[in-house]
C-alpha positions, 0 to 999 in steps of 0.5 A, spaced: 474 517 532 475 519 539 481 523 539 484 520 546 485 513 542 490 511 537 487 510 530 485 503 529 487 500 522 486 493 519 490 491 513 487 485 510 493 483 505 499 480 503 506 478 506 512 477 501 519 475 502 523 480 499 528 477 494 532 484 492 538 485 488 541 492 485 543 493 478 547 498 474 540 498 469 534 494 468 535 488 463 532 488 457 528 481 455 533 476 454 539 480 457 543 478 463 546 483 467 550 483 473 548 486 479 550 488 486 549 485 493 543 480 494 538 482 500 533 479 503 527 481 508 520 482 509 515 485 505 509 485 501 504 490 500 499 488 506 505 488 510 509 494 508 502 498 510 501 495 516 508 497 518 507 503 516 501 504 520 504 502 526 510 506 526 506 512 525 502 511 531 496 506 530 493 500 533 494 495 527 492 488 526 493 484 520 489 479 516 494 475 512 496 467 509 503 465 511 506 458 509 508 454 514 516 455 512 521 459 514 519 465 510 513 465 514 516 465 521 520 471 519 513 474 517 511 473 524 517 475 527 517 482 523 510 483 525 510 482 532 517 486 533 513 492 530 507 491 535 502 489 529 496 484 532 497 477 528 491 474 531 488 473 524 494 471 521 494 463 519 499 458 516 498 454 511 501 447 510 504 445 504 504 452 501 510 457 500 510 463 503 509 469 498 515 472 495 517 478 491 523 478 486 526 485 485 531 489 481 533 496 483 536 500 478 542 504 481 542 510 477 535 512 478 532 507 483 526 504 479 524 497 479 522 491 476 518 486 481 515 479 480 511 477 485 510 469 486 504 470 491 504 463 494 500 463 501 497 469 499 492 466 494 489 462 500 487 468 504 479 467 503 473 470 505 472 465 511 479 469 514 475 475 513 469 472 517 473 470 522 476 477 523 469 481 522 469 484 530 476 487 529 474 489 522 467 493 523 471 496 529 476 499 525 477 506 523 480 504 516 480 497 512 486 497 507 487 492 502 490 491 496 490 486 490 496 481 492 490 477 495 484 474 491 479 479 489 473 475 492 476 476 499 477 483 497 470 484 495 467 481 501 471 485 506 470 491 502 462 490 503 463 488 510 467 494 512 463 499 509 457 497 511 460 497 518 462 504 517 469 503 517 473 507 511 475 502 506 482 504 502 483 500 496 490 500 493 489 496 486 496 493 486 499 489 482 494 492 477 488 487 475 488 483 469 481 485 468 477 491 470 474 492 477 467 491 478 462 497 479 459 493 485 466 493 488 468 501 487 461 502 490 464 500 497 471 503 496 471 510 500 478 511 497 481 508 491 489 509 490 492 507 484 498 510 480 498 512 473 498 505 470 493 502 475 489 508 473 489 507 466 487 500 466 482 501 471 479 507 468 480 505 461 483 513 460 490 513 459 494 517 464 500 521 462 499 527 465 495 531 470 489 533 466 488 525 464 489 523 471 483 528 473 479 525 467 481 518 470 479 520 477 473 523 475 470 517 471 472 512 477 468 517 482 462 517 477 462 509 477 461 509 485 469 511 489 468 515 494 475 519 493 480 517 488 487 519 489 492 517 484 499 517 485 504 520 480 511 519 482 515 525 481 509 529 479 505 528 486 498 526 487 492 528 484 486 527 488 478 527 487 473 527 492 467 528 487 467 535 489 474 538 489 480 536 485 487 537 489 494 536 486 499 535 492 507 536 488 512 531 490 517 532 495 524 534 492 528 528 494 534 523 492 531 517 491 535 511 491 529 505 491 522 507 489 520 499 491 515 500 497 513 507 496 506 506 494 505 502 500 508 507 505 503 512 502 497 508 503 499 506 510 500 513 512 494 515 508 490 511 512 493 513 519 492 520 517 484 519 515 483 516 521 485 521 525 480 526 521 485 530 517 482 533 511 484 530 504 490 535 502 493 534 509 492 527 508 495 527 502 501 531 504 502 527 510 502 521 506 507 524 500 512 525 506 512 518 508 513 515 501 518 521 500 523 518 506 522 511 504 525 512 497 531 515 500 533 508 503 534 502 500 528 496 502 521 496 503 519 495 510 525 497 513 525 504 509 519 506 513 520 512 517 517 513 524 513 519 526 518 523 529 521 523 523 516 525 519 514 530 523 521 533 523 521 532 515 515 536 514 518 542 519 524 542 514 522 541 507 518 544 502 514 542 496 517 542 490 
């Protein structure tokens, strides 16, 4: 990458309208719990990652599918105000914009989320093809699994073939194992513990099992695997070196969207040619700040805040 220009990041992914309420605890099956105030705002893994990259100084484009409705209009406003390129965002008639129903536990910030994909299911291979030029000229292309898998597979092969670094956040966790052919085109895979367990077939419960899972996935074709483990930090393996980056010691009030903040920041840092350890520390700082705030996109910090945080904080 030319150091005289901003990193070029393309996000191929989702927009969701976040419908959120806080609760004194997460309900058990069949149980009704009285919650706190209701909040609505922009979200979705793709959008959160795009906002993160833009606030950290990257030149960002997003390839996405919206409904032709009020939520879709909100998405355009959100993305445009953040300076994100929307030239490859389409609106589909007769289909609702995606939505995420979120409950956040007041005591520890943990969450339960149900996603109604809506228009995100209509993001197709033809949409990726229309964005071919911007994808091929990107330093980093980021995808998630809130869009159809064939679209992810096509985009990964296209971007990888053009020399862009492909980052895949395999969330929500897939219903079936990801194919080795897809993993071959993924330069960086970023599952959490649950996703790593499902994809690798190795139950991830601690750092040792996380390393096993990461090694297994690299052996299947991934360039690098980074497993995010909440308060246990991050375990990364690039085929040669195993790294553990401890979590920052922060008071979490809402963990929703932390993984998206991590992925958006990771993409920027890697596009800036930072090494794996430095990139993981930077991304962990961005995610750490985000969990101290309520919401998803609205909780994402700007670069100046991250730099100040890193100057004043120490890893736990």
